[in-house]
mmCIF file as Biopython writes it, N, C-alpha, C and O atoms, coordinates in Angstrom:
data_model
#
loop_
_atom_site.group_PDB
_atom_site.id
_atom_site.type_symbol
_atom_site.label_atom_id
_atom_site.label_alt_id
_atom_site.label_comp_id
_atom_site.label_asym_id
_atom_site.label_entity_id
_atom_site.label_seq_id
_atom_site.pdbx_PDB_ins_code
_atom_site.Cartn_x
_atom_site.Cartn_y
_atom_site.Cartn_z
_atom_site.occupancy
_atom_site.B_iso_or_equiv
_atom_site.auth_seq_id
_atom_site.auth_asym_id
_atom_site.pdbx_PDB_model_num
ATOM 1   N N  . THR A ? 1  ? 131.725 45.461 -10.910 1.0 0.0 1  A 1 
ATOM 2   C CA . THR A ? 1  ? 131.685 47.121 -10.781 1.0 0.0 1  A 1 
ATOM 3   C C  . THR A ? 1  ? 132.528 47.449 -12.129 1.0 0.0 1  A 1 
ATOM 4   O O  . THR A ? 1  ? 133.439 46.780 -12.617 1.0 0.0 1  A 1 
ATOM 5   N N  . VAL A ? 2  ? 132.038 48.514 -12.534 1.0 0.0 2  A 1 
ATOM 6   C CA . VAL A ? 2  ? 132.203 49.085 -13.942 1.0 0.0 2  A 1 
ATOM 7   C C  . VAL A ? 2  ? 132.836 50.482 -13.435 1.0 0.0 2  A 1 
ATOM 8   O O  . VAL A ? 2  ? 132.226 51.176 -12.622 1.0 0.0 2  A 1 
ATOM 9   N N  . ALA A ? 3  ? 134.059 50.847 -13.944 1.0 0.0 3  A 1 
ATOM 10  C CA . ALA A ? 3  ? 134.847 52.213 -13.568 1.0 0.0 3  A 1 
ATOM 11  C C  . ALA A ? 3  ? 135.029 52.964 -14.942 1.0 0.0 3  A 1 
ATOM 12  O O  . ALA A ? 3  ? 135.851 52.568 -15.768 1.0 0.0 3  A 1 
ATOM 13  N N  . LEU A ? 4  ? 134.359 53.886 -15.116 1.0 0.0 4  A 1 
ATOM 14  C CA . LEU A ? 4  ? 134.665 54.962 -16.037 1.0 0.0 4  A 1 
ATOM 15  C C  . LEU A ? 4  ? 135.321 55.975 -16.138 1.0 0.0 4  A 1 
ATOM 16  O O  . LEU A ? 4  ? 135.074 56.540 -15.073 1.0 0.0 4  A 1 
ATOM 17  N N  . THR A ? 5  ? 136.113 56.718 -16.783 1.0 0.0 5  A 1 
ATOM 18  C CA . THR A ? 5  ? 136.899 57.877 -16.681 1.0 0.0 5  A 1 
ATOM 19  C C  . THR A ? 5  ? 136.755 58.513 -17.957 1.0 0.0 5  A 1 
ATOM 20  O O  . THR A ? 5  ? 136.862 57.950 -19.047 1.0 0.0 5  A 1 
ATOM 21  N N  . VAL A ? 6  ? 136.509 59.702 -17.756 1.0 0.0 6  A 1 
ATOM 22  C CA . VAL A ? 6  ? 135.908 60.404 -18.695 1.0 0.0 6  A 1 
ATOM 23  C C  . VAL A ? 6  ? 137.000 61.676 -19.031 1.0 0.0 6  A 1 
ATOM 24  O O  . VAL A ? 6  ? 137.281 62.569 -18.232 1.0 0.0 6  A 1 
ATOM 25  N N  . VAL A ? 7  ? 137.366 61.580 -19.960 1.0 0.0 7  A 1 
ATOM 26  C CA . VAL A ? 7  ? 138.452 62.529 -20.595 1.0 0.0 7  A 1 
ATOM 27  C C  . VAL A ? 7  ? 137.874 63.371 -21.639 1.0 0.0 7  A 1 
ATOM 28  O O  . VAL A ? 7  ? 137.473 62.890 -22.699 1.0 0.0 7  A 1 
ATOM 29  N N  . GLY A ? 8  ? 137.822 64.628 -21.364 1.0 0.0 8  A 1 
ATOM 30  C CA . GLY A ? 8  ? 137.317 65.508 -22.194 1.0 0.0 8  A 1 
ATOM 31  C C  . GLY A ? 8  ? 138.078 67.228 -21.994 1.0 0.0 8  A 1 
ATOM 32  O O  . GLY A ? 8  ? 138.827 67.703 -21.141 1.0 0.0 8  A 1 
ATOM 33  N N  . ALA A ? 9  ? 137.520 67.712 -23.078 1.0 0.0 9  A 1 
ATOM 34  C CA . ALA A ? 9  ? 138.117 69.470 -22.973 1.0 0.0 9  A 1 
ATOM 35  C C  . ALA A ? 9  ? 137.350 70.481 -23.356 1.0 0.0 9  A 1 
ATOM 36  O O  . ALA A ? 9  ? 136.720 70.148 -24.360 1.0 0.0 9  A 1 
ATOM 37  N N  . GLY A ? 10 ? 137.034 71.938 -22.899 1.0 0.0 10 A 1 
ATOM 38  C CA . GLY A ? 10 ? 135.984 72.286 -23.139 1.0 0.0 10 A 1 
ATOM 39  C C  . GLY A ? 10 ? 136.542 73.811 -23.910 1.0 0.0 10 A 1 
ATOM 40  O O  . GLY A ? 10 ? 137.398 74.386 -23.237 1.0 0.0 10 A 1 
ATOM 41  N N  . PHE A ? 11 ? 136.252 74.336 -24.896 1.0 0.0 11 A 1 
ATOM 42  C CA . PHE A ? 11 ? 136.531 75.402 -25.292 1.0 0.0 11 A 1 
ATOM 43  C C  . PHE A ? 11 ? 135.367 76.608 -25.707 1.0 0.0 11 A 1 
ATOM 44  O O  . PHE A ? 11 ? 134.160 76.431 -25.874 1.0 0.0 11 A 1 
ATOM 45  N N  . ALA A ? 12 ? 136.151 77.901 -25.815 1.0 0.0 12 A 1 
ATOM 46  C CA . ALA A ? 12 ? 135.052 78.873 -25.981 1.0 0.0 12 A 1 
ATOM 47  C C  . ALA A ? 12 ? 134.474 78.511 -27.493 1.0 0.0 12 A 1 
ATOM 48  O O  . ALA A ? 12 ? 135.156 77.882 -28.302 1.0 0.0 12 A 1 
ATOM 49  N N  . ASN A ? 13 ? 133.313 78.922 -27.735 1.0 0.0 13 A 1 
ATOM 50  C CA . ASN A ? 13 ? 133.124 78.727 -29.279 1.0 0.0 13 A 1 
ATOM 51  C C  . ASN A ? 13 ? 133.547 79.328 -30.170 1.0 0.0 13 A 1 
ATOM 52  O O  . ASN A ? 13 ? 133.021 78.958 -31.219 1.0 0.0 13 A 1 
ATOM 53  N N  . GLN A ? 14 ? 134.530 80.394 -30.348 1.0 0.0 14 A 1 
ATOM 54  C CA . GLN A ? 14 ? 135.430 81.001 -30.967 1.0 0.0 14 A 1 
ATOM 55  C C  . GLN A ? 14 ? 136.772 80.219 -31.036 1.0 0.0 14 A 1 
ATOM 56  O O  . GLN A ? 14 ? 137.438 80.558 -32.014 1.0 0.0 14 A 1 
ATOM 57  N N  . THR A ? 15 ? 137.151 79.589 -30.525 1.0 0.0 15 A 1 
ATOM 58  C CA . THR A ? 15 ? 138.197 78.620 -30.193 1.0 0.0 15 A 1 
ATOM 59  C C  . THR A ? 15 ? 137.921 77.119 -30.024 1.0 0.0 15 A 1 
ATOM 60  O O  . THR A ? 15 ? 138.587 76.309 -29.378 1.0 0.0 15 A 1 
ATOM 61  N N  . GLU A ? 16 ? 136.712 76.896 -30.793 1.0 0.0 16 A 1 
ATOM 62  C CA . GLU A ? 16 ? 136.541 75.368 -30.623 1.0 0.0 16 A 1 
ATOM 63  C C  . GLU A ? 16 ? 137.194 74.565 -31.237 1.0 0.0 16 A 1 
ATOM 64  O O  . GLU A ? 16 ? 137.363 74.815 -32.430 1.0 0.0 16 A 1 
ATOM 65  N N  . VAL A ? 17 ? 137.837 73.244 -30.644 1.0 0.0 17 A 1 
ATOM 66  C CA . VAL A ? 17 ? 138.643 72.281 -31.462 1.0 0.0 17 A 1 
ATOM 67  C C  . VAL A ? 17 ? 137.658 71.248 -31.353 1.0 0.0 17 A 1 
ATOM 68  O O  . VAL A ? 17 ? 136.964 71.067 -30.353 1.0 0.0 17 A 1 
ATOM 69  N N  . LYS A ? 18 ? 137.614 70.581 -32.394 1.0 0.0 18 A 1 
ATOM 70  C CA . LYS A ? 18 ? 137.016 68.936 -32.346 1.0 0.0 18 A 1 
ATOM 71  C C  . LYS A ? 18 ? 137.770 68.246 -31.841 1.0 0.0 18 A 1 
ATOM 72  O O  . LYS A ? 18 ? 138.759 67.770 -32.397 1.0 0.0 18 A 1 
ATOM 73  N N  . ALA A ? 19 ? 137.312 68.000 -30.257 1.0 0.0 19 A 1 
ATOM 74  C CA . ALA A ? 19 ? 138.101 67.331 -29.439 1.0 0.0 19 A 1 
ATOM 75  C C  . ALA A ? 19 ? 138.088 65.689 -30.068 1.0 0.0 19 A 1 
ATOM 76  O O  . ALA A ? 19 ? 139.093 64.979 -30.014 1.0 0.0 19 A 1 
ATOM 77  N N  . GLU A ? 20 ? 137.012 65.312 -30.557 1.0 0.0 20 A 1 
ATOM 78  C CA . GLU A ? 20 ? 137.182 63.844 -31.111 1.0 0.0 20 A 1 
ATOM 79  C C  . GLU A ? 20 ? 138.313 63.458 -31.917 1.0 0.0 20 A 1 
ATOM 80  O O  . GLU A ? 20 ? 138.870 62.360 -31.903 1.0 0.0 20 A 1 
ATOM 81  N N  . GLU A ? 21 ? 138.603 64.466 -32.625 1.0 0.0 21 A 1 
ATOM 82  C CA . GLU A ? 21 ? 139.823 64.315 -33.690 1.0 0.0 21 A 1 
ATOM 83  C C  . GLU A ? 21 ? 140.966 64.695 -33.308 1.0 0.0 21 A 1 
ATOM 84  O O  . GLU A ? 21 ? 141.918 64.337 -34.002 1.0 0.0 21 A 1 
ATOM 85  N N  . HIS A ? 22 ? 141.257 65.625 -31.955 1.0 0.0 22 A 1 
ATOM 86  C CA . HIS A ? 22 ? 142.561 65.836 -31.325 1.0 0.0 22 A 1 
ATOM 87  C C  . HIS A ? 22 ? 143.284 64.961 -31.040 1.0 0.0 22 A 1 
ATOM 88  O O  . HIS A ? 22 ? 142.881 64.033 -30.339 1.0 0.0 22 A 1 
ATOM 89  N N  . PRO A ? 23 ? 144.632 65.023 -31.536 1.0 0.0 23 A 1 
ATOM 90  C CA . PRO A ? 23 ? 145.496 63.822 -31.128 1.0 0.0 23 A 1 
ATOM 91  C C  . PRO A ? 23 ? 145.800 63.427 -29.704 1.0 0.0 23 A 1 
ATOM 92  O O  . PRO A ? 23 ? 145.950 62.325 -29.178 1.0 0.0 23 A 1 
ATOM 93  N N  . GLY A ? 24 ? 145.845 64.686 -29.228 1.0 0.0 24 A 1 
ATOM 94  C CA . GLY A ? 24 ? 145.961 64.156 -27.416 1.0 0.0 24 A 1 
ATOM 95  C C  . GLY A ? 24 ? 144.663 63.769 -26.912 1.0 0.0 24 A 1 
ATOM 96  O O  . GLY A ? 24 ? 144.586 63.241 -25.802 1.0 0.0 24 A 1 
ATOM 97  N N  . VAL A ? 25 ? 143.787 63.948 -27.511 1.0 0.0 25 A 1 
ATOM 98  C CA . VAL A ? 25 ? 142.121 63.151 -26.540 1.0 0.0 25 A 1 
ATOM 99  C C  . VAL A ? 25 ? 142.248 61.549 -27.095 1.0 0.0 25 A 1 
ATOM 100 O O  . VAL A ? 25 ? 142.003 60.505 -26.490 1.0 0.0 25 A 1 
ATOM 101 N N  . VAL A ? 26 ? 142.765 61.783 -28.588 1.0 0.0 26 A 1 
ATOM 102 C CA . VAL A ? 26 ? 142.478 60.358 -29.267 1.0 0.0 26 A 1 
ATOM 103 C C  . VAL A ? 26 ? 143.523 59.480 -28.245 1.0 0.0 26 A 1 
ATOM 104 O O  . VAL A ? 26 ? 143.267 58.492 -27.556 1.0 0.0 26 A 1 
ATOM 105 N N  . ALA A ? 27 ? 144.711 60.175 -28.405 1.0 0.0 27 A 1 
ATOM 106 C CA . ALA A ? 27 ? 145.496 58.710 -27.131 1.0 0.0 27 A 1 
ATOM 107 C C  . ALA A ? 27 ? 145.187 58.895 -26.123 1.0 0.0 27 A 1 
ATOM 108 O O  . ALA A ? 27 ? 145.078 57.788 -25.595 1.0 0.0 27 A 1 
ATOM 109 N N  . ALA A ? 28 ? 144.823 60.048 -25.074 1.0 0.0 28 A 1 
ATOM 110 C CA . ALA A ? 28 ? 143.983 59.667 -23.922 1.0 0.0 28 A 1 
ATOM 111 C C  . ALA A ? 28 ? 142.945 58.553 -23.828 1.0 0.0 28 A 1 
ATOM 112 O O  . ALA A ? 28 ? 142.841 57.674 -22.972 1.0 0.0 28 A 1 
ATOM 113 N N  . ARG A ? 29 ? 141.993 58.863 -25.210 1.0 0.0 29 A 1 
ATOM 114 C CA . ARG A ? 29 ? 141.004 57.811 -25.052 1.0 0.0 29 A 1 
ATOM 115 C C  . ARG A ? 29 ? 141.228 56.440 -25.372 1.0 0.0 29 A 1 
ATOM 116 O O  . ARG A ? 29 ? 140.588 55.459 -24.993 1.0 0.0 29 A 1 
ATOM 117 N N  . GLU A ? 30 ? 142.229 56.503 -26.127 1.0 0.0 30 A 1 
ATOM 118 C CA . GLU A ? 30 ? 142.888 54.781 -26.352 1.0 0.0 30 A 1 
ATOM 119 C C  . GLU A ? 30 ? 143.497 54.295 -24.987 1.0 0.0 30 A 1 
ATOM 120 O O  . GLU A ? 30 ? 143.223 53.158 -24.604 1.0 0.0 30 A 1 
ATOM 121 N N  . SER A ? 31 ? 144.259 55.056 -24.286 1.0 0.0 31 A 1 
ATOM 122 C CA . SER A ? 31 ? 144.935 54.879 -23.039 1.0 0.0 31 A 1 
ATOM 123 C C  . SER A ? 31 ? 143.949 54.212 -22.011 1.0 0.0 31 A 1 
ATOM 124 O O  . SER A ? 31 ? 144.057 53.060 -21.590 1.0 0.0 31 A 1 
ATOM 125 N N  . VAL A ? 32 ? 142.888 55.193 -21.646 1.0 0.0 32 A 1 
ATOM 126 C CA . VAL A ? 32 ? 141.985 54.772 -21.004 1.0 0.0 32 A 1 
ATOM 127 C C  . VAL A ? 32 ? 141.043 53.308 -21.367 1.0 0.0 32 A 1 
ATOM 128 O O  . VAL A ? 32 ? 140.721 52.469 -20.526 1.0 0.0 32 A 1 
ATOM 129 N N  . LEU A ? 33 ? 140.781 53.273 -22.533 1.0 0.0 33 A 1 
ATOM 130 C CA . LEU A ? 33 ? 139.993 52.261 -23.173 1.0 0.0 33 A 1 
ATOM 131 C C  . LEU A ? 33 ? 140.859 51.035 -23.474 1.0 0.0 33 A 1 
ATOM 132 O O  . LEU A ? 33 ? 140.314 49.951 -23.685 1.0 0.0 33 A 1 
ATOM 133 N N  . ASN A ? 34 ? 141.827 51.132 -23.495 1.0 0.0 34 A 1 
ATOM 134 C CA . ASN A ? 34 ? 143.078 49.777 -23.369 1.0 0.0 34 A 1 
ATOM 135 C C  . ASN A ? 34 ? 142.875 49.062 -21.807 1.0 0.0 34 A 1 
ATOM 136 O O  . ASN A ? 34 ? 142.928 47.845 -21.633 1.0 0.0 34 A 1 
ATOM 137 N N  . ASN A ? 35 ? 142.641 50.032 -20.750 1.0 0.0 35 A 1 
ATOM 138 C CA . ASN A ? 35 ? 142.485 49.467 -19.276 1.0 0.0 35 A 1 
ATOM 139 C C  . ASN A ? 35 ? 140.997 49.330 -18.755 1.0 0.0 35 A 1 
ATOM 140 O O  . ASN A ? 35 ? 140.763 49.100 -17.569 1.0 0.0 35 A 1 
ATOM 141 N N  . VAL A ? 36 ? 140.026 49.480 -19.683 1.0 0.0 36 A 1 
ATOM 142 C CA . VAL A ? 36 ? 138.665 49.319 -18.977 1.0 0.0 36 A 1 
ATOM 143 C C  . VAL A ? 36 ? 138.354 48.704 -19.932 1.0 0.0 36 A 1 
ATOM 144 O O  . VAL A ? 36 ? 138.912 48.723 -21.030 1.0 0.0 36 A 1 
ATOM 145 N N  . ARG A ? 37 ? 137.006 47.819 -19.459 1.0 0.0 37 A 1 
ATOM 146 C CA . ARG A ? 37 ? 136.058 46.741 -19.823 1.0 0.0 37 A 1 
ATOM 147 C C  . ARG A ? 37 ? 134.772 47.163 -19.349 1.0 0.0 37 A 1 
ATOM 148 O O  . ARG A ? 37 ? 134.483 47.047 -18.158 1.0 0.0 37 A 1 
ATOM 149 N N  . VAL A ? 38 ? 133.713 47.806 -20.475 1.0 0.0 38 A 1 
ATOM 150 C CA . VAL A ? 38 ? 132.581 48.281 -20.183 1.0 0.0 38 A 1 
ATOM 151 C C  . VAL A ? 38 ? 131.541 47.155 -21.304 1.0 0.0 38 A 1 
ATOM 152 O O  . VAL A ? 38 ? 131.882 46.930 -22.465 1.0 0.0 38 A 1 
ATOM 153 N N  . PRO A ? 39 ? 130.480 46.656 -20.771 1.0 0.0 39 A 1 
ATOM 154 C CA . PRO A ? 39 ? 129.801 45.942 -21.527 1.0 0.0 39 A 1 
ATOM 155 C C  . PRO A ? 39 ? 128.900 46.919 -22.380 1.0 0.0 39 A 1 
ATOM 156 O O  . PRO A ? 39 ? 128.206 47.875 -22.036 1.0 0.0 39 A 1 
ATOM 157 N N  . GLY A ? 40 ? 129.193 46.252 -23.826 1.0 0.0 40 A 1 
ATOM 158 C CA . GLY A ? 40 ? 128.654 47.059 -24.878 1.0 0.0 40 A 1 
ATOM 159 C C  . GLY A ? 40 ? 127.235 47.881 -24.708 1.0 0.0 40 A 1 
ATOM 160 O O  . GLY A ? 40 ? 127.130 49.056 -25.061 1.0 0.0 40 A 1 
ATOM 161 N N  . ILE A ? 41 ? 126.241 47.184 -24.170 1.0 0.0 41 A 1 
ATOM 162 C CA . ILE A ? 41 ? 124.959 47.936 -24.024 1.0 0.0 41 A 1 
ATOM 163 C C  . ILE A ? 41 ? 125.347 49.231 -22.909 1.0 0.0 41 A 1 
ATOM 164 O O  . ILE A ? 41 ? 124.672 50.259 -22.974 1.0 0.0 41 A 1 
ATOM 165 N N  . LEU A ? 42 ? 126.049 49.159 -22.271 1.0 0.0 42 A 1 
ATOM 166 C CA . LEU A ? 42 ? 126.353 50.277 -21.015 1.0 0.0 42 A 1 
ATOM 167 C C  . LEU A ? 42 ? 127.333 51.581 -22.114 1.0 0.0 42 A 1 
ATOM 168 O O  . LEU A ? 42 ? 127.205 52.803 -22.031 1.0 0.0 42 A 1 
ATOM 169 N N  . TRP A ? 43 ? 127.951 51.074 -22.751 1.0 0.0 43 A 1 
ATOM 170 C CA . TRP A ? 43 ? 128.667 51.906 -23.381 1.0 0.0 43 A 1 
ATOM 171 C C  . TRP A ? 43 ? 127.767 52.536 -24.851 1.0 0.0 43 A 1 
ATOM 172 O O  . TRP A ? 43 ? 127.894 53.662 -25.332 1.0 0.0 43 A 1 
ATOM 173 N N  . LEU A ? 44 ? 127.025 51.627 -25.256 1.0 0.0 44 A 1 
ATOM 174 C CA . LEU A ? 44 ? 126.045 52.120 -26.238 1.0 0.0 44 A 1 
ATOM 175 C C  . LEU A ? 44 ? 125.102 53.161 -25.739 1.0 0.0 44 A 1 
ATOM 176 O O  . LEU A ? 44 ? 124.987 54.237 -26.325 1.0 0.0 44 A 1 
ATOM 177 N N  . ARG A ? 45 ? 124.357 52.832 -24.561 1.0 0.0 45 A 1 
ATOM 178 C CA . ARG A ? 45 ? 123.550 53.650 -23.659 1.0 0.0 45 A 1 
ATOM 179 C C  . ARG A ? 45 ? 123.889 55.307 -23.539 1.0 0.0 45 A 1 
ATOM 180 O O  . ARG A ? 45 ? 123.249 56.330 -23.780 1.0 0.0 45 A 1 
ATOM 181 N N  . GLN A ? 46 ? 125.330 54.987 -23.000 1.0 0.0 46 A 1 
ATOM 182 C CA . GLN A ? 46 ? 126.251 56.571 -22.585 1.0 0.0 46 A 1 
ATOM 183 C C  . GLN A ? 46 ? 126.532 57.545 -23.919 1.0 0.0 46 A 1 
ATOM 184 O O  . GLN A ? 46 ? 126.562 58.776 -23.931 1.0 0.0 46 A 1 
ATOM 185 N N  . LYS A ? 47 ? 126.750 56.519 -25.165 1.0 0.0 47 A 1 
ATOM 186 C CA . LYS A ? 47 ? 126.683 57.351 -26.341 1.0 0.0 47 A 1 
ATOM 187 C C  . LYS A ? 47 ? 125.824 57.655 -26.728 1.0 0.0 47 A 1 
ATOM 188 O O  . LYS A ? 47 ? 126.071 58.728 -27.277 1.0 0.0 47 A 1 
ATOM 189 N N  . GLU A ? 48 ? 124.364 57.312 -26.896 1.0 0.0 48 A 1 
ATOM 190 C CA . GLU A ? 48 ? 123.343 57.855 -26.993 1.0 0.0 48 A 1 
ATOM 191 C C  . GLU A ? 48 ? 122.872 59.159 -26.116 1.0 0.0 48 A 1 
ATOM 192 O O  . GLU A ? 48 ? 122.354 60.144 -26.643 1.0 0.0 48 A 1 
ATOM 193 N N  . GLU A ? 49 ? 123.089 59.051 -24.873 1.0 0.0 49 A 1 
ATOM 194 C CA . GLU A ? 49 ? 123.135 60.115 -24.099 1.0 0.0 49 A 1 
ATOM 195 C C  . GLU A ? 49 ? 123.980 61.288 -24.363 1.0 0.0 49 A 1 
ATOM 196 O O  . GLU A ? 49 ? 123.512 62.426 -24.388 1.0 0.0 49 A 1 
ATOM 197 N N  . ASN A ? 50 ? 125.292 61.006 -24.571 1.0 0.0 50 A 1 
ATOM 198 C CA . ASN A ? 50 ? 126.186 62.047 -24.819 1.0 0.0 50 A 1 
ATOM 199 C C  . ASN A ? 50 ? 125.680 62.666 -26.324 1.0 0.0 50 A 1 
ATOM 200 O O  . ASN A ? 50 ? 125.752 63.880 -26.511 1.0 0.0 50 A 1 
ATOM 201 N N  . ASP A ? 51 ? 125.125 61.693 -27.462 1.0 0.0 51 A 1 
ATOM 202 C CA . ASP A ? 51 ? 124.880 62.557 -28.641 1.0 0.0 51 A 1 
ATOM 203 C C  . ASP A ? 51 ? 123.483 63.276 -28.358 1.0 0.0 51 A 1 
ATOM 204 O O  . ASP A ? 51 ? 123.385 64.355 -28.942 1.0 0.0 51 A 1 
ATOM 205 N N  . LYS A ? 52 ? 122.663 63.000 -27.782 1.0 0.0 52 A 1 
ATOM 206 C CA . LYS A ? 52 ? 121.310 63.896 -27.263 1.0 0.0 52 A 1 
ATOM 207 C C  . LYS A ? 52 ? 121.627 65.150 -26.602 1.0 0.0 52 A 1 
ATOM 208 O O  . LYS A ? 52 ? 120.972 66.178 -26.780 1.0 0.0 52 A 1 
ATOM 209 N N  . LEU A ? 53 ? 122.821 65.040 -25.699 1.0 0.0 53 A 1 
ATOM 210 C CA . LEU A ? 53 ? 123.422 66.244 -25.056 1.0 0.0 53 A 1 
ATOM 211 C C  . LEU A ? 53 ? 124.104 67.014 -26.011 1.0 0.0 53 A 1 
ATOM 212 O O  . LEU A ? 53 ? 124.139 68.236 -26.156 1.0 0.0 53 A 1 
ATOM 213 N N  . LYS A ? 54 ? 124.613 66.156 -26.606 1.0 0.0 54 A 1 
ATOM 214 C CA . LYS A ? 54 ? 125.402 67.372 -28.032 1.0 0.0 54 A 1 
ATOM 215 C C  . LYS A ? 54 ? 124.554 68.216 -28.934 1.0 0.0 54 A 1 
ATOM 216 O O  . LYS A ? 54 ? 124.843 69.271 -29.499 1.0 0.0 54 A 1 
ATOM 217 N N  . LEU A ? 55 ? 123.167 67.348 -28.950 1.0 0.0 55 A 1 
ATOM 218 C CA . LEU A ? 55 ? 122.295 68.101 -29.920 1.0 0.0 55 A 1 
ATOM 219 C C  . LEU A ? 55 ? 121.512 69.110 -29.492 1.0 0.0 55 A 1 
ATOM 220 O O  . LEU A ? 55 ? 120.936 69.989 -30.134 1.0 0.0 55 A 1 
ATOM 221 N N  . GLU A ? 56 ? 121.559 68.862 -28.213 1.0 0.0 56 A 1 
ATOM 222 C CA . GLU A ? 56 ? 120.761 69.802 -26.993 1.0 0.0 56 A 1 
ATOM 223 C C  . GLU A ? 56 ? 121.761 71.042 -27.117 1.0 0.0 56 A 1 
ATOM 224 O O  . GLU A ? 56 ? 121.378 72.052 -27.708 1.0 0.0 56 A 1 
ATOM 225 N N  . LYS A ? 57 ? 123.047 70.970 -26.559 1.0 0.0 57 A 1 
ATOM 226 C CA . LYS A ? 57 ? 123.949 72.012 -26.895 1.0 0.0 57 A 1 
ATOM 227 C C  . LYS A ? 57 ? 123.762 72.835 -27.578 1.0 0.0 57 A 1 
ATOM 228 O O  . LYS A ? 57 ? 123.223 73.894 -27.256 1.0 0.0 57 A 1 
ATOM 229 N N  . GLU A ? 58 ? 124.353 72.402 -29.200 1.0 0.0 58 A 1 
ATOM 230 C CA . GLU A ? 58 ? 124.328 73.030 -30.510 1.0 0.0 58 A 1 
ATOM 231 C C  . GLU A ? 58 ? 122.685 73.726 -30.386 1.0 0.0 58 A 1 
ATOM 232 O O  . GLU A ? 58 ? 122.545 74.771 -31.021 1.0 0.0 58 A 1 
ATOM 233 N N  . GLY A ? 59 ? 121.684 73.312 -29.762 1.0 0.0 59 A 1 
ATOM 234 C CA . GLY A ? 59 ? 120.560 74.052 -30.550 1.0 0.0 59 A 1 
ATOM 235 C C  . GLY A ? 59 ? 120.553 75.205 -29.325 1.0 0.0 59 A 1 
ATOM 236 O O  . GLY A ? 59 ? 120.282 76.380 -29.570 1.0 0.0 59 A 1 
ATOM 237 N N  . LEU A ? 60 ? 120.887 74.717 -27.957 1.0 0.0 60 A 1 
ATOM 238 C CA . LEU A ? 60 ? 120.869 76.102 -27.152 1.0 0.0 60 A 1 
ATOM 239 C C  . LEU A ? 60 ? 121.852 77.052 -27.717 1.0 0.0 60 A 1 
ATOM 240 O O  . LEU A ? 60 ? 121.608 78.257 -27.779 1.0 0.0 60 A 1 
ATOM 241 N N  . GLU A ? 61 ? 122.878 76.568 -28.099 1.0 0.0 61 A 1 
ATOM 242 C CA . GLU A ? 61 ? 124.121 77.691 -28.781 1.0 0.0 61 A 1 
ATOM 243 C C  . GLU A ? 61 ? 123.330 78.643 -30.028 1.0 0.0 61 A 1 
ATOM 244 O O  . GLU A ? 61 ? 123.368 79.864 -30.180 1.0 0.0 61 A 1 
ATOM 245 N N  . THR A ? 62 ? 122.756 77.806 -30.679 1.0 0.0 62 A 1 
ATOM 246 C CA . THR A ? 62 ? 122.421 78.395 -31.815 1.0 0.0 62 A 1 
ATOM 247 C C  . THR A ? 62 ? 121.428 79.682 -31.314 1.0 0.0 62 A 1 
ATOM 248 O O  . THR A ? 62 ? 121.529 80.878 -31.584 1.0 0.0 62 A 1 
ATOM 249 N N  . GLU A ? 63 ? 120.471 78.993 -30.512 1.0 0.0 63 A 1 
ATOM 250 C CA . GLU A ? 63 ? 119.353 79.885 -29.810 1.0 0.0 63 A 1 
ATOM 251 C C  . GLU A ? 63 ? 119.869 81.248 -29.207 1.0 0.0 63 A 1 
ATOM 252 O O  . GLU A ? 63 ? 119.348 82.335 -29.455 1.0 0.0 63 A 1 
ATOM 253 N N  . LEU A ? 64 ? 120.882 81.069 -28.443 1.0 0.0 64 A 1 
ATOM 254 C CA . LEU A ? 64 ? 121.743 82.347 -27.954 1.0 0.0 64 A 1 
ATOM 255 C C  . LEU A ? 64 ? 122.356 83.057 -28.730 1.0 0.0 64 A 1 
ATOM 256 O O  . LEU A ? 64 ? 122.412 84.267 -28.507 1.0 0.0 64 A 1 
ATOM 257 N N  . GLN A ? 65 ? 123.088 82.401 -30.043 1.0 0.0 65 A 1 
ATOM 258 C CA . GLN A ? 65 ? 123.475 83.537 -30.972 1.0 0.0 65 A 1 
ATOM 259 C C  . GLN A ? 65 ? 122.465 84.288 -31.781 1.0 0.0 65 A 1 
ATOM 260 O O  . GLN A ? 65 ? 122.717 85.398 -32.250 1.0 0.0 65 A 1 
ATOM 261 N N  . GLU A ? 66 ? 121.137 83.577 -31.967 1.0 0.0 66 A 1 
ATOM 262 C CA . GLU A ? 66 ? 119.722 84.536 -32.583 1.0 0.0 66 A 1 
ATOM 263 C C  . GLU A ? 66 ? 119.496 85.351 -31.905 1.0 0.0 66 A 1 
ATOM 264 O O  . GLU A ? 66 ? 119.085 86.360 -32.478 1.0 0.0 66 A 1 
ATOM 265 N N  . LYS A ? 67 ? 119.633 85.450 -30.021 1.0 0.0 67 A 1 
ATOM 266 C CA . LYS A ? 67 ? 119.129 86.127 -29.552 1.0 0.0 67 A 1 
ATOM 267 C C  . LYS A ? 67 ? 120.065 87.395 -29.188 1.0 0.0 67 A 1 
ATOM 268 O O  . LYS A ? 67 ? 119.776 88.409 -28.553 1.0 0.0 67 A 1 
ATOM 269 N N  . GLU A ? 68 ? 121.216 87.028 -29.762 1.0 0.0 68 A 1 
ATOM 270 C CA . GLU A ? 68 ? 122.244 87.980 -29.399 1.0 0.0 68 A 1 
ATOM 271 C C  . GLU A ? 68 ? 122.509 88.973 -30.569 1.0 0.0 68 A 1 
ATOM 272 O O  . GLU A ? 68 ? 123.185 90.002 -30.570 1.0 0.0 68 A 1 
ATOM 273 N N  . GLN A ? 69 ? 121.780 88.375 -31.583 1.0 0.0 69 A 1 
ATOM 274 C CA . GLN A ? 69 ? 121.765 89.077 -32.816 1.0 0.0 69 A 1 
ATOM 275 C C  . GLN A ? 69 ? 120.970 89.925 -32.922 1.0 0.0 69 A 1 
ATOM 276 O O  . GLN A ? 69 ? 120.898 90.576 -33.964 1.0 0.0 69 A 1 
#
């Protein structure tokens, strides 16, 4: 059995903080990862899916900004 905990934060575009670099997020991630063991292939698949979704989100945000102008 694999248990995953997702730690994240959402911000409006105007006040977006790079969550991956925020000290609080880094500390929370390290705390979670120190207590969870996930097979590397599962981690990699999830990372690839996250990266894909981030790109899709950025594209949609750009498209929305262009429509608003």
